[in-house]
N, C-alpha and C positions, 0 to 999 in steps of 0.2 A: 337441342343442346343449349341454346341461348337461355331457355327457361332454367335449366340446371345451373348454368353459371350465375344467374340472378339469385337463385336459392343459396348457392355457396357464398356469394358476396354478402347477402343479407345475414347469413349465419355468422360469417366472420365479423361483420359490423356489430352484431348483437353480442358476440363474445368479447369484443374489444370494449364495448360499453360496460359489460359486466365486470371486466377487469378494472376499468377506471373507477367503478363503484365499490371496489374492494373485494369482489368475489375471487376466491383463490382456488376453488375446487368445483368441478362440474361432473356429475355422474352421468354416464351414458349406458343405456341398456344394451345387453348382448344383441338384441334384435337390431338396434340402430347400428351397432358396430358391423354387424353382418351386412347390412344394407350399404353402409359406407364402403365396405370392402369391394363392392361391385362397381363403384364409380370409375376406377381406372380402366375398366373394360368398355365403358360407353363409347369413347372415341374410336377405339379399335374396332368395335362392332360397326360403327358408322363408316369407317374407312374401308372395311372389307368389300362392300358392294361396289365402291368406287374403283378399287383395285381390280375387282373382277371385270368390271366394264372396260377398264384400260387394257386388260390382257386380251380382250377379243376385239379391240379397236382395229379397223382396217381403213381409216381415213387417209393414211399416207401410204399408197401402194408400194413405193420404193422401199420404205422402211419395213413394211410388212414382209416383203420378199427377202430382205437381208437379215432380219432379226432372228435370234435364237430364243431370247426371253424379253418380255416386257419388264422393265426395271422401274417399279413403282416408288418405293421409298423404304426407309428403315430407321428404326430408333424408337424413342419414347413418344407415343402419341400425345402425351401431356407435357412435352418439353417446353422449357422457357426459351430455348435457343434453337433456331432452325437454319441449317445451311442449304443453300440452293445453288446447284451447279448448272452446267449446260446440257449435257446429254451423256448417256452411257458410252463407255469405250468398249474395247474388245473384251477385257476381263469382266467388266460389269455385264455385258451382253451374255457371256457364257455362264456366269454365276447367278445372274438375276438379282444382284444387289448393287446399289450405287457406291462408287468410290471404294473399290477393292483392289484396283491396280496400283501402280507406282504413285500416281497422284493421290489415290485414296489412302495409301500408307502415310503419305505426308500429311494429309488432312487429319488422319487419326493422331499423328504426333502433335499437330497444332492443338487439337482438342485436348489432348493429355497435358500439354504445356499450360493450358488454361485452367488446369485443375479439375477437368471434367473427364468423363468416360464416354466412349462412342455411343453406348446404349442410353446415355442420359440426354442426348440431343436428338434431333430428327434431321435426317439427310435425304434430300430429293434432288431431282433435276427438272429443268424445264421440259425437255423431251423425255419420254419414257422408253423410246426405242433408239438404238444406235444408228446414227447416219452412216452411210457407206464411207469407208476409209476415214472415219471420224471427221468428216467435213463439217463446216459450220451449218447449223440448222437453217433451213429455208424459212422465210417469213410465213408461208402457208402451213408449214409443219409446226411452227411455234403456235400459230393461231389454233390449229387443230388440237394441240396437246395442252394448251394453257388452262382450259377449264379444269382439268384434273389437278393441276398444281394449285389453282385458286381454291378448289374445294379442300385440298389438304391444308392449306393455310387457314381457311375458315374454320375447319374442325379442330385443328391443333391449337390455334390461337397462341402462337409463340409471343413472348414478350419482346424478342429481338430477332430479326432476320439478317443473316449474312449472305449477300449476293456474291457468288464466286465467279468473277469474270464478266465480260461484256454481254454475253447472251442473257444471263440471268438478270443483269442490271437493266438491259433494254426491255426485257419482257415485263418487268415490274414497275419501271420508272419512266416517266416522260422527260427524259433528258437527252440532249443532243451531243454532249461531250463524251469523250472516250473514257474508259476505265482508269487510265493513268491520271486523268484530270480530276475525276470525282472520288476516287478511292480515299478513304480516310475521312470523308464528310458524311454527316448524318442526313438521311432523307426519310420520308414517311410513305408507307404503303398501307392504305386502309387503317390508318391510325396506329400502325406498328412501326417502330423505328427500324430502319434498314441501313446496314453498313455495306457499301460496295467495297470489294477488295479484289486482289489478284487471285486468279484460279490457281490451285496447286500445280496444275500442269505447266503453267507459266513459270512458277517458281523452280520447277525442275530444269527449265532452260535458262533461267535467270536467278540463280541462288542469292544474289545480292539483294533481291527484292524481298527476301524473307524478313528483313528488318522492318520494312514498311508494313508488311502484313501483321507482324507481331504488335506493332503500334496500334493497328486497327483492332486487333483482338483485345488489347488492353482497354481500349475505349469501349468495346462490347462488354467486357467484364464490369467496367464502371457503370455502364447503363443498366446492367443486371443487378447492381448493388453487391458485386462480389469483389473480393480482394484479388490482386494479381499475385499468383504464386511466386515465391522466390525461386530463382533459377540458378 
């Protein structure tokens, strides 16, 4: 995939140079268009075996006993923006998709307020299995599951990551402060800008914090070079 990205970058650079030289039209053969049409499927194909591996993972016996589904991730595998939460809840465990419960509905509204659609971003969790009673993931559970998330990030290559809540923040960032202290500030994970903010579940309990999250999302839009939609 890195080689493919190099080719795409080189092609873009060549086209930009042609534009600066006054070229206004470039012909593309039907065969080339057909080949380009296959590119969006590349990352999906690479994610498929990783998801298959996650679905048969038995490294965390307690989670294996309790789970109904392994919840891998959903969205555009070529997304510029990736949201990472903590772990599946009851609804997510039953449906096999992240952020589909009340917190998920709120996240979807946040994404829509940003002028995006849910299918245009990628959504995942640190843990792919629901912890019993939605308890906080144990350190060993995070360690067992983190390689799946890291592979997702490596393949998707988002331009910006939003870490939803303390668990996602601590899994990706070497920081000692709590989410309240660091939210709204930019950090970097493997050369990718990452914005920590409150988890939607926290917002359900503390609606006043929605204002702060919206400020964080405005900063994310600016980082992506997008305008903030009028509300």
